[in-house]
Backbone as a printed PyTorch tensor [residue, N CA C, xyz], in Angstrom:
tensor([[[ 152.5390, -117.5980,  111.7330],
         [ 152.4810, -115.9370,  112.8380],
         [ 151.7850, -115.3900,  114.5730]],

        [[ 152.0750, -115.5060,  115.4130],
         [ 151.2930, -114.9240,  116.5500],
         [ 151.2550, -114.4860,  116.2000]],

        [[ 149.9370, -114.7880,  117.7290],
         [ 149.1370, -113.6650,  118.3240],
         [ 149.6030, -112.1930,  118.7690]],

        [[ 150.7120, -112.3700,  119.1920],
         [ 151.3790, -111.0500,  119.4770],
         [ 151.7520, -110.4580,  118.4600]],

        [[ 152.4400, -111.4120,  117.2240],
         [ 152.8800, -110.5170,  116.4610],
         [ 151.7760, -109.5610,  115.0990]],

        [[ 151.0150, -111.0130,  115.3240],
         [ 149.0640, -110.4660,  114.6970],
         [ 148.9760, -108.3430,  115.7350]],

        [[ 148.7120, -109.1560,  116.4310],
         [ 148.6420, -107.5210,  117.9910],
         [ 149.7090, -105.9910,  117.1860]],

        [[ 150.5030, -106.4190,  117.3320],
         [ 151.6380, -105.6600,  116.4760],
         [ 151.7600, -104.8880,  115.7770]],

        [[ 151.0780, -106.2100,  114.0430],
         [ 150.8110, -104.9040,  113.0850],
         [ 149.6600, -104.4760,  113.1530]],

        [[ 148.7300, -104.0970,  113.6060],
         [ 147.3570, -104.0210,  113.4970],
         [ 147.8280, -102.8040,  115.5510]],

        [[ 148.5700, -102.7840,  115.6570],
         [ 148.8640, -101.6810,  117.2460],
         [ 149.6800, -100.7350,  115.9930]],

        [[ 150.6710, -100.1250,  115.2960],
         [ 151.6430, -100.2640,  114.3630],
         [ 150.4010,  -99.3150,  113.4060]],

        [[ 150.0830, -100.3900,  112.9230],
         [ 148.9010,  -99.7410,  111.7680],
         [ 148.2310,  -98.9410,  111.8930]],

        [[ 148.0450,  -98.8990,  113.2870],
         [ 147.2440,  -98.2380,  113.9120],
         [ 147.6970,  -96.2180,  114.6150]],

        [[ 148.8240,  -96.7320,  115.1510],
         [ 149.7540,  -95.2790,  115.8230],
         [ 149.6720,  -95.0310,  114.6340]],

        [[ 150.5060,  -95.3030,  112.8320],
         [ 150.5540,  -94.0230,  112.4100],
         [ 149.2650,  -93.7150,  111.2160]],

        [[ 148.4480,  -94.2890,  111.1850],
         [ 146.8400,  -94.1390,  110.7600],
         [ 147.1980,  -92.3500,  111.8900]],

        [[ 146.6550,  -92.9700,  112.9620],
         [ 147.0560,  -91.4280,  113.9010],
         [ 147.6920,  -90.7620,  114.0620]],

        [[ 149.0530,  -90.5420,  114.1570],
         [ 149.9850,  -89.9640,  113.0860],
         [ 149.5180,  -89.0480,  112.5660]],

        [[ 148.7620,  -89.8890,  111.4000],
         [ 148.4840,  -89.3650,  110.0010],
         [ 147.6200,  -88.3280,  110.0040]],

        [[ 146.9540,  -88.0150,  112.1260],
         [ 145.2910,  -87.8700,  112.0550],
         [ 145.9920,  -86.1130,  112.6710]],

        [[ 147.2300,  -86.4950,  112.8480],
         [ 147.6210,  -85.2640,  113.9190],
         [ 147.8930,  -85.8170,  115.2490]],

        [[ 148.4360,  -87.1400,  115.2840],
         [ 148.7010,  -87.1460,  116.8410],
         [ 148.7470,  -87.7670,  117.3590]],

        [[ 149.2030,  -87.7700,  118.6950],
         [ 151.3490,  -87.4140,  118.9420],
         [ 151.0540,  -89.3420,  119.9510]],

        [[ 151.6960,  -89.9080,  119.6040],
         [ 151.4020,  -91.2360,  120.2290],
         [ 152.2930,  -90.8810,  122.0830]],

        [[ 151.0210,  -90.9470,  123.0100],
         [ 151.8690,  -90.7190,  124.5690],
         [ 151.7980,  -91.8800,  124.7860]],

        [[ 152.0450,  -93.1550,  124.1250],
         [ 152.5600,  -93.9650,  125.3330],
         [ 151.2320,  -95.6840,  124.5090]],

        [[ 152.0350,  -96.3090,  124.5400],
         [ 151.8200,  -97.5870,  123.9690],
         [ 151.6290,  -98.3920,  124.5380]],

        [[ 150.6440,  -99.6370,  125.4780],
         [ 151.0990, -101.1830,  125.9250],
         [ 151.0270, -100.3980,  127.4090]],

        [[ 150.8030,  -99.7990,  128.0060],
         [ 150.6500,  -99.6060,  129.5750],
         [ 149.4990, -100.1870,  129.5560]],

        [[ 150.2250, -101.2900,  130.8500],
         [ 149.4980, -102.8980,  131.6150],
         [ 149.7830, -100.8830,  133.8590]],

        [[ 148.1090, -102.5470,  133.9500],
         [ 148.3370, -102.5690,  135.0920],
         [ 147.8270, -104.1070,  135.5390]],

        [[ 147.5840, -104.4840,  136.4390],
         [ 146.9280, -105.7020,  136.8620],
         [ 145.8860, -105.6420,  136.6170]],

        [[ 144.9420, -106.7600,  135.4220],
         [ 144.0110, -106.5300,  135.1670],
         [ 143.4680, -105.4480,  134.1740]],

        [[ 144.0380, -105.2080,  133.5920],
         [ 144.3040, -104.2520,  132.5780],
         [ 145.3500, -103.6930,  131.3380]],

        [[ 144.4210, -102.7270,  130.5120],
         [ 146.2860, -103.1240,  129.2830],
         [ 145.3670, -101.8010,  128.2930]],

        [[ 146.1960, -100.5250,  128.2690],
         [ 145.7240,  -99.3230,  127.1590],
         [ 146.9260, -100.0160,  125.9450]],

        [[ 145.8390, -100.5280,  124.9930],
         [ 146.8560, -100.6400,  123.8170],
         [ 148.0440,  -99.5670,  123.1130]],

        [[ 146.2230,  -98.6170,  123.4820],
         [ 147.4430,  -96.8130,  122.4230],
         [ 146.4340,  -95.8690,  123.2420]],

        [[ 147.4540,  -95.0740,  123.9700],
         [ 146.8730,  -93.4490,  124.0460],
         [ 148.3510,  -92.5410,  123.2410]],

        [[ 146.6640,  -91.7500,  122.7640],
         [ 146.4760,  -90.6500,  121.7920],
         [ 146.8480,  -89.3780,  122.3440]],

        [[ 147.5330,  -88.6310,  122.0740],
         [ 146.9230,  -87.0980,  122.0860],
         [ 146.6390,  -86.3850,  121.1300]],

        [[ 145.6010,  -85.7540,  120.9750],
         [ 145.2470,  -84.4420,  119.4610],
         [ 144.7040,  -82.9930,  120.5810]],

        [[ 145.7270,  -82.2350,  120.9390],
         [ 145.3940,  -80.8680,  121.4860],
         [ 145.2160,  -80.8420,  122.8270]],

        [[ 144.4650,  -81.2160,  123.7440],
         [ 144.3340,  -81.0390,  125.2720],
         [ 142.6600,  -82.6870,  125.3270]],

        [[ 143.1400,  -83.6570,  123.9170],
         [ 142.3970,  -84.6530,  125.0920],
         [ 142.8960,  -85.7370,  124.2590]],

        [[ 142.8350,  -86.7850,  125.3990],
         [ 143.1980,  -88.4090,  124.9860],
         [ 143.1350,  -88.8470,  124.9060]],

        [[ 143.1900,  -89.3360,  123.6470],
         [ 141.8710,  -90.6090,  122.2320],
         [ 143.0660,  -92.6780,  123.8260]],

        [[ 142.1390,  -93.0510,  123.9480],
         [ 142.3740,  -94.6520,  124.8150],
         [ 141.6180,  -95.4620,  123.7530]],

        [[ 143.1110,  -95.8980,  123.3110],
         [ 142.7250,  -96.9500,  121.9410],
         [ 143.0580,  -98.7630,  122.1620]],

        [[ 141.5880,  -98.5300,  122.0300],
         [ 141.9820, -100.3130,  122.0840],
         [ 141.6150, -100.6220,  120.7100]],

        [[ 142.7260, -101.6740,  119.8820],
         [ 142.8130, -102.4160,  118.9370],
         [ 142.3800, -103.7120,  118.3740]],

        [[ 141.6760, -103.8600,  117.8910],
         [ 141.3470, -105.8810,  117.8400],
         [ 141.8950, -106.1360,  116.8460]],

        [[ 143.0210, -106.9110,  116.2370],
         [ 142.9200, -107.3000,  114.8680],
         [ 143.0170, -108.3710,  114.5780]],

        [[ 141.8600, -108.5870,  113.5320],
         [ 142.0700, -110.1820,  113.9070],
         [ 142.7540, -110.8350,  111.6790]],

        [[ 142.7010, -111.9380,  111.9090],
         [ 142.4420, -112.6460,  109.9590],
         [ 141.6650, -112.4250,  109.2120]],

        [[ 141.9340, -112.0310,  108.2980],
         [ 140.7360, -112.3250,  107.7870],
         [ 139.9620, -113.5170,  107.6120]],

        [[ 138.3530, -113.6050,  107.4490],
         [ 138.0100, -115.0900,  107.6890],
         [ 137.7550, -115.4750,  109.4120]],

        [[ 138.0200, -114.8170,  110.0760],
         [ 138.4870, -115.0510,  111.7160],
         [ 136.4110, -115.1720,  111.6740]],

        [[ 136.1810, -115.8060,  112.9310],
         [ 135.2980, -116.7030,  113.5720],
         [ 134.6400, -115.8760,  114.1470]],

        [[ 135.0060, -114.9690,  114.7030],
         [ 134.6720, -113.3840,  115.4010],
         [ 135.4290, -111.7080,  114.7090]],

        [[ 134.5000, -111.2100,  114.9180],
         [ 135.1550, -110.1140,  114.5570],
         [ 135.6390, -109.1770,  115.5700]],

        [[ 136.8480, -108.7830,  114.9850],
         [ 137.2000, -107.4750,  115.9680],
         [ 136.2270, -106.3120,  117.2340]],

        [[ 134.8290, -105.8050,  116.3660],
         [ 133.8290, -105.3860,  117.6770],
         [ 133.7330, -106.8080,  118.0910]],

        [[ 132.8730, -107.7640,  118.2860],
         [ 133.1870, -108.8330,  118.8480],
         [ 133.6520, -108.3450,  120.5310]],

        [[ 134.8180, -108.2220,  120.1530],
         [ 136.1040, -108.6090,  121.5110],
         [ 135.3470, -107.9370,  121.8880]],

        [[ 134.4300, -106.7090,  122.1390],
         [ 135.1880, -105.0350,  123.1270],
         [ 133.3300, -106.1900,  124.3470]],

        [[ 133.7520, -106.4140,  125.3520],
         [ 132.5190, -107.3820,  126.2830],
         [ 132.6390, -105.5690,  126.9740]],

        [[ 131.7470, -105.7700,  127.4980],
         [ 131.4940, -105.1620,  129.3730],
         [ 132.5910, -105.1440,  129.5900]],

        [[ 133.4380, -106.2980,  129.6120],
         [ 134.6110, -107.0530,  131.0320],
         [ 135.5150, -106.4580,  129.9000]],

        [[ 135.0940, -106.5810,  129.0500],
         [ 136.6680, -105.3410,  128.6000],
         [ 136.6870, -104.3440,  128.5600]],

        [[ 135.3720, -103.6390,  128.2450],
         [ 135.2530, -102.4490,  129.3920],
         [ 135.2640, -101.5290,  129.6640]],

        [[ 135.4230, -102.7860,  131.2320],
         [ 135.5260, -102.3420,  132.5420],
         [ 136.7510, -102.2070,  132.2910]],

        [[ 138.3360, -103.6190,  131.9330],
         [ 139.3500, -103.6200,  132.2150],
         [ 139.9080, -102.1850,  131.6650]],

        [[ 139.0350, -101.5100,  130.1830],
         [ 139.9520, -100.0440,  129.6920],
         [ 140.0830,  -99.3130,  130.7810]],

        [[ 138.6890,  -99.2120,  131.2690],
         [ 138.6300,  -97.3570,  131.9810],
         [ 138.9870,  -97.9500,  133.1790]],

        [[ 138.8800,  -99.3420,  133.7410],
         [ 140.4590,  -99.1440,  134.8050],
         [ 141.8040,  -98.2540,  135.1680]],

        [[ 142.2520,  -99.1330,  133.7440],
         [ 143.4750,  -99.2920,  133.3590],
         [ 143.9530,  -97.2030,  132.5860]],

        [[ 142.2680,  -96.6560,  131.7710],
         [ 142.3780,  -95.3590,  131.8230],
         [ 142.8400,  -95.0900,  133.1290]],

        [[ 141.7660,  -95.1570,  133.7860],
         [ 142.1790,  -94.6140,  135.2650],
         [ 143.0840,  -94.2060,  136.1420]],

        [[ 144.0300,  -95.2100,  135.6570],
         [ 145.0670,  -95.5510,  136.5420],
         [ 146.1090,  -94.7340,  135.6660]],

        [[ 146.4990,  -94.8920,  134.4860],
         [ 147.1030,  -94.2510,  133.9740],
         [ 146.5480,  -91.8500,  133.8420]],

        [[ 145.2540,  -91.0330,  133.6080],
         [ 144.7120,  -90.8120,  133.6610],
         [ 145.9780,  -90.3380,  135.5250]],

        [[ 145.5380,  -90.8240,  136.3540],
         [ 145.9290,  -90.2700,  137.7310],
         [ 147.4370,  -90.3830,  137.8860]],

        [[ 148.3080,  -91.2490,  136.8640],
         [ 149.9000,  -91.0380,  136.5960],
         [ 149.7120,  -89.7220,  135.7650]],

        [[ 149.1380,  -88.6190,  135.1110],
         [ 148.8320,  -87.9940,  133.7380],
         [ 149.7640,  -86.4920,  134.3010]],

        [[ 150.8240,  -85.6820,  133.9500],
         [ 150.7080,  -84.7830,  134.8060],
         [ 150.1600,  -83.7090,  133.9120]],

        [[ 149.0310,  -83.3340,  133.3040],
         [ 147.8900,  -82.4280,  133.5600],
         [ 146.2140,  -82.7970,  133.0640]],

        [[ 146.2400,  -82.5750,  132.6980],
         [ 144.3570,  -83.4830,  133.5050],
         [ 143.7540,  -82.8480,  131.8810]],

        [[ 143.4690,  -83.1770,  130.9160],
         [ 142.6850,  -84.0530,  130.4420],
         [ 141.6490,  -84.2840,  129.7870]],

        [[ 140.7260,  -83.8420,  128.9800],
         [ 139.1740,  -85.0920,  128.5150],
         [ 139.9420,  -86.0100,  127.6020]],

        [[ 139.3310,  -87.0320,  127.9880],
         [ 139.2400,  -88.7640,  127.9630],
         [ 139.0390,  -89.1860,  126.6920]],

        [[ 138.3720,  -89.7270,  125.1910],
         [ 137.1930,  -90.3420,  124.8360],
         [ 138.3320,  -92.2550,  124.2170]],

        [[ 137.2530,  -93.0720,  123.9980],
         [ 137.9080,  -94.0680,  124.5350],
         [ 137.5030,  -94.7620,  122.6180]],

        [[ 137.8650,  -94.5000,  121.4350],
         [ 138.2290,  -95.8140,  120.1930],
         [ 138.5150,  -96.2880,  120.4220]],

        [[ 138.5680,  -97.3820,  118.6410],
         [ 138.4540,  -98.3890,  118.7760],
         [ 139.0810,  -98.4480,  117.4660]],

        [[ 140.2340,  -99.6790,  117.4260],
         [ 140.5190, -100.0750,  115.5830],
         [ 140.2070, -101.3600,  115.1070]],

        [[ 139.8480, -101.9670,  114.7560],
         [ 139.1620, -103.1540,  114.0290],
         [ 140.3460, -103.6000,  112.7080]],

        [[ 141.6420, -104.2070,  112.9050],
         [ 141.8160, -104.1570,  111.8650],
         [ 142.1250, -106.2530,  111.2680]],

        [[ 142.0950, -105.5020,  109.7520],
         [ 141.8550, -107.4860,  109.1640],
         [ 143.3340, -107.4850,  108.0240]],

        [[ 143.3000, -108.5090,  108.5680],
         [ 145.4250, -108.7500,  108.0420],
         [ 145.0470, -110.4970,  106.8310]],

        [[ 145.5350, -110.3100,  106.3470],
         [ 145.7490, -111.0190,  105.2080],
         [ 146.7630, -111.2830,  104.7970]],

        [[ 147.5150, -112.1670,  105.5180],
         [ 149.4520, -113.2840,  104.3710],
         [ 149.6350, -111.4500,  105.4210]],

        [[ 149.7970, -112.0000,  106.7030],
         [ 150.3250, -110.5220,  106.8220],
         [ 150.2280, -109.3290,  106.8270]],

        [[ 149.2530, -108.6400,  106.0210],
         [ 149.2130, -107.5590,  105.8500],
         [ 147.6050, -106.7780,  105.4790]],

        [[ 147.3860, -105.2090,  106.3840],
         [ 146.0690, -105.3090,  106.4870],
         [ 145.2150, -104.4630,  105.4280]],

        [[ 144.7350, -105.8370,  105.4210],
         [ 143.2650, -105.5660,  103.9850],
         [ 142.0820, -104.9910,  103.8000]],

        [[ 142.1040, -104.2670,  106.0550],
         [ 140.9330, -103.9380,  105.7400],
         [ 140.8920, -102.6900,  107.9930]],

        [[ 140.3110, -101.6470,  107.2760],
         [ 140.9380, -100.9290,  109.0320],
         [ 138.9590, -100.0170,  108.9650]],

        [[ 139.1500, -100.3050,  109.7900],
         [ 137.9680,  -99.3570,  110.8600],
         [ 138.0090,  -98.5340,  112.0640]],

        [[ 137.8080,  -97.3020,  111.6530],
         [ 138.4310,  -96.5600,  112.7580],
         [ 136.5150,  -96.3780,  113.8310]],

        [[ 136.8430,  -96.5750,  115.1220],
         [ 135.2330,  -96.0520,  115.6800],
         [ 136.2590,  -94.9520,  116.6740]],

        [[ 135.5160,  -93.8290,  116.5280],
         [ 135.4480,  -92.8040,  116.8040],
         [ 134.6730,  -93.0170,  118.6430]],

        [[ 134.9760,  -92.4030,  119.7460],
         [ 134.2480,  -92.5650,  120.8420],
         [ 133.6360,  -94.1290,  121.0900]],

        [[ 133.5050,  -94.9810,  121.3340],
         [ 133.1190,  -96.2800,  121.7270],
         [ 132.5120,  -96.2810,  121.6720]],

        [[ 133.1100,  -96.2290,  122.9540],
         [ 132.1550,  -96.5770,  123.9070],
         [ 132.3970,  -95.5890,  125.2930]],

        [[ 131.9460,  -95.2070,  126.5930],
         [ 131.6960,  -94.2000,  127.2810],
         [ 132.3830,  -94.7760,  129.1720]],

        [[ 132.9520,  -93.6990,  129.6450],
         [ 133.4330,  -94.5720,  130.5810],
         [ 132.4860,  -94.1200,  131.8360]]])
């Protein structure tokens, strides 16, 4: 399984979770030079910028450990670019989803609301 395939499984699972929570998926994989947003979801007047970290079971580093200050600055940069294109003013929160896979199936899922601020 490629890294992209692993990531897609985690993002699909997270998007489905968000929809069950009443969110509308507005955008996936928004990219700018030097940054990317995995999922942008809207619930009411709040945009949830969601970073998804998917790992195979037993990986040496966990998904939460991959949310470094450099990663956060890239996410914020991409979020600012996304918000500049948005037609409406919305408040924005940064969430993190950590997904663990075994044999291509999700075995653990953790959703951290407001994991960091801009």
